[in-house]
N, C-alpha and C positions, 0 to 999 in steps of 0.2 A: 627696588622700583625703577622703572624707566620713565624718564621725564618727570614732571611735577604733578603728582596725583591730586594735590589740593589746589592746583593753579586756578581751576574754574571759580573757586570761591573768592578769588581776589578781584574779580571784575566788578567795577562800581555798578551798583544798581542791579546786579544779577540776583536771581532768586533760585532757591533750591528746587530742582525739578527731578522727576523720575527719568532715568536714562532710557532712551529709545531702545526698544528691543532689537536684537540682532536679526537681520533679514537674511534668510538662507536663499540668496539669489545669486548663484555663481555666474560669472561672466568670463569671457576669454580675455587673457592678458594681451593687450595690443602688440602685434608683431612688429619687428623692424620694418620700416617702409621698403617696398620693392623699388628697384631702379626705375627712374622716370622713363628710360628707354631700354627695351629688352636687349639691345645689342651691347649694353655696358656690362661686362662681366665683373664678378666679384674680384676684389684685389687679391692677388697671390703674394706670397712672401717675397718672391723675386721682384715684384712690382714696387716694393716699399723699402725705403731706407729708414731704419729706426735709430733714434738717438734720444738721450735724456736731455731736456732743455732747462729744467729748473726743479727745485725742491723746496719744501717748506710747509708750515702749518696751514691747513685750509679750513679748520674748524677746531672746536675745543677738543683737545686730545687726539686729533687726527692729523697725521703727517703724510704728505703726498710726494711721490717722485713722479713728475709729469714728463711724459714722452711725446715725441713727435714722430709720426709715420708719414714720410714724404714720398709722393708718387714719382718714381724715377723711371717709369716704363716708357714715357713718351706717348701714352694713350690714356684716356680716362678709365677709371675702374671704380667699383662700388665698395665703399668702406663701411663695415658694420660688424656687429658681434663683439664677443669678448676675446681679446688676445689670450694666447696660452702663455703662462708665466711659470717657470720652474725655478725653485730656489732649493739649495741643498738643505736637507733636514727641516724644511718648513713647508707647511701646507698653504696654498694660495686659493682663497675662495672667490666667488664672483660677488662683487660689491655693487652698491648703488651708483647711479650716474651723477656723481658729485661734480663733474665738470660741465654738466648740462650740454652734452653734445648730442647730435642726431646722426643717424645713418644717412648716407647720401653719396652722390657721384663726386669722385675726387679727380680734378683736372690734373694734367701733367704739371709737375712742379708744385702743386698744392699739397697741403699737409692735413692729416687728421690727428687727433689727440686722444690719449688715454692716460691713465695714472695707476701706479701701484700705491696703495694706501696702507697705512698701519695705524692701529689703535691699541691702547694698553689692554691687556687681559685683566678683568676685575679680580682683585684679591691676590694677584701674583706679585711677589717681591723679587725684584731682579737683584742678582748678586753682582758684586763689583767685577767688571770685565766680562759680563755676560754677553753684551752686544758684540757682534763681529761683522765686518764687511764681506759681502758676497756679490758676485756678478750674476744677475738674472739671465736665464736663457728664455728668449721671447719668440713666440710664433705669432705672426700677425695676419698671415694669409689664410683664406678659407679653402683654397684649392690644393694646398700641400702642407707639409708639416716641417718645413725647414726652420730651424731655430737659430737665432742670432744672439750673441752676447752684447748687452748694451747697458752701460752705466754701472754704478755700484750702489747697493742699498745696505742698510744695517738691519740685521735680524737678531732676535733674542727670544728666549722661551716665554717672555712676558709680553710679546707683541703679537697681535693677530693681523695677518697680511691678506689684502684683497686686491683685485684688479677691477677697474671700471670698464664699461663698454668703450669701444673705439668709434669715433665719428667726427663730424664737422661741427663748428660752432653753430648754435641754434640761430636761425634767422629771426630778425625782429618781427614780432607778431603785428599784424595789421591792426588788431584791436587788443587792448589790455585784457588779461585774463582776470575776471573779477574774483575768482576763488584764490588767487595768489596772495591776496591781502589777509586771508585767514591764517590763524596759528593753530597748531595741533600739539596736544600733550597726551601721553599715554600713562595709564596706571595699570601695571602688570605685576604678577608675581615675579620673584627673583629667579624662579626655576620653571622650566618647561620639560615635561616628560615625553620622550619619543613614543609614538603610538597612542598618545592621549590628546584630549582637546584642551587647549589653553584658553581660559576665560579672562578677559580683561576689559577695560573701558578706554574709549577715545573721547577726548573733549576737544571740540572744534570751536574756537572763539573768534569773534569779530571785533578787532580793536579799533575799527574805523568809526567815523561819525555818521555813517549811512548804513541802512539795512543791506544785507547780502542775501540773495535768493539762490538756493541750491536747485537751479533749473537751467538745463535739464538735470535730473537727479544724477550726480556723478557716481562713477565706480571708484573702487580703491584696490590697491595691491598690498598684500601683506605676506611676510615670509621671513625666513631665516637665511643667513649667509651659507649655512650648511645643508639647506634643503630647497626643494623647488617651491616657488611662491604660488599663491592663489589670488584670485580676484573676485570681488563681489560688488553688487550694487548697494549703495548706502540706503538706509531706511529714511526716506524723505517724507515721513508723515507730517512733519512740521518743516516745510521747505524754506522758511525765512528765518535768518539769524539777525535779530535787530542789532542796531548799533550798540557797541560795548556790552554785548550779551554773548551767551555761549549755548551750545547744545552738547549733551553727553550721550554717547552711544555704547551700548553693550556690544562686545565683540567676541568672536570665537575663531580659533585657528587650530586645525587638526595637524599636529606635529607628525610628519610622516614616520612610520615605523622604520627603524634602522637608521634614523638620523644620528650622525656622529655625536657622541657625548662630549661635553666640554663647553667652553665659552663660545658664544656665537653672536653675531650682529642680528638684531631684530628690527624690522622696519615696517612702517605703515604710511602709505602715500596715496593721496587722491590721484586719480588718473586724469588730471587737468593738464594743460600745457606746461604749467610751472611745477608740476609734481609736488604740490604742497603736502608736507608730511614731516615725520620725525623718525629718528632711529636711535637705537641704544644697544646695550649689551644684555644678554640673558644667559643663564647657565642651562645647558641641555643635559638631562639625565637619561640613563638607559631604561 
């Protein structure tokens, strides 16, 4: 299981209710914002100097190597998208935005950030001496494919490696995002078959002392690290989550045919500014 499937029953005063049915209302995944001025070109690899600035745990079981991409071109450029990361004998997937950065114009001398993250593969037992240091080859520019060596990371057959989007620190919101106070848990099967529909539930809980309204009705993004994500509108037939209460939602995700078999990261996130959600690991079968 991913998350705590029984977590909803732990809320004081909560009552058992039927899960809200899945709403087949697909929506577009929000694209990276366009440059504020059309004369600001996307950053090229030659515009950016890349270096590893720190490393360490950023979540339970997730280790991150955090990189800085500094604009050395003398003119502003637009930083966005996923850097290309190549590691010998290791596949690198596109991972979630754990650094909470956003695409935007990068002034001369300013820096964008991204991270290479690693998580343990479920059920994999590492042998002594299995981990080894390697130097990533990183491509950060969208206009060319020049790769640069930067930093050293440890890889092993028991770690899954991902790269986050590149961008600038999120600006402080003028108003707090009310949905960011919610918590999310998933109850999913341990396996998902490529070419088939995965059925699971999402429980959204309100731990605060005031009711939270799902208005406007939010969308959510769902997907695997080894496949393209999808987005839908939530079923907001009951738009208010009272204080210390929860709502459970039936969910479906069509695992694309041809998805690479093996362990993968699975994530479900509301499309609110805080990207409230949860991720975990799941085994993809052919």
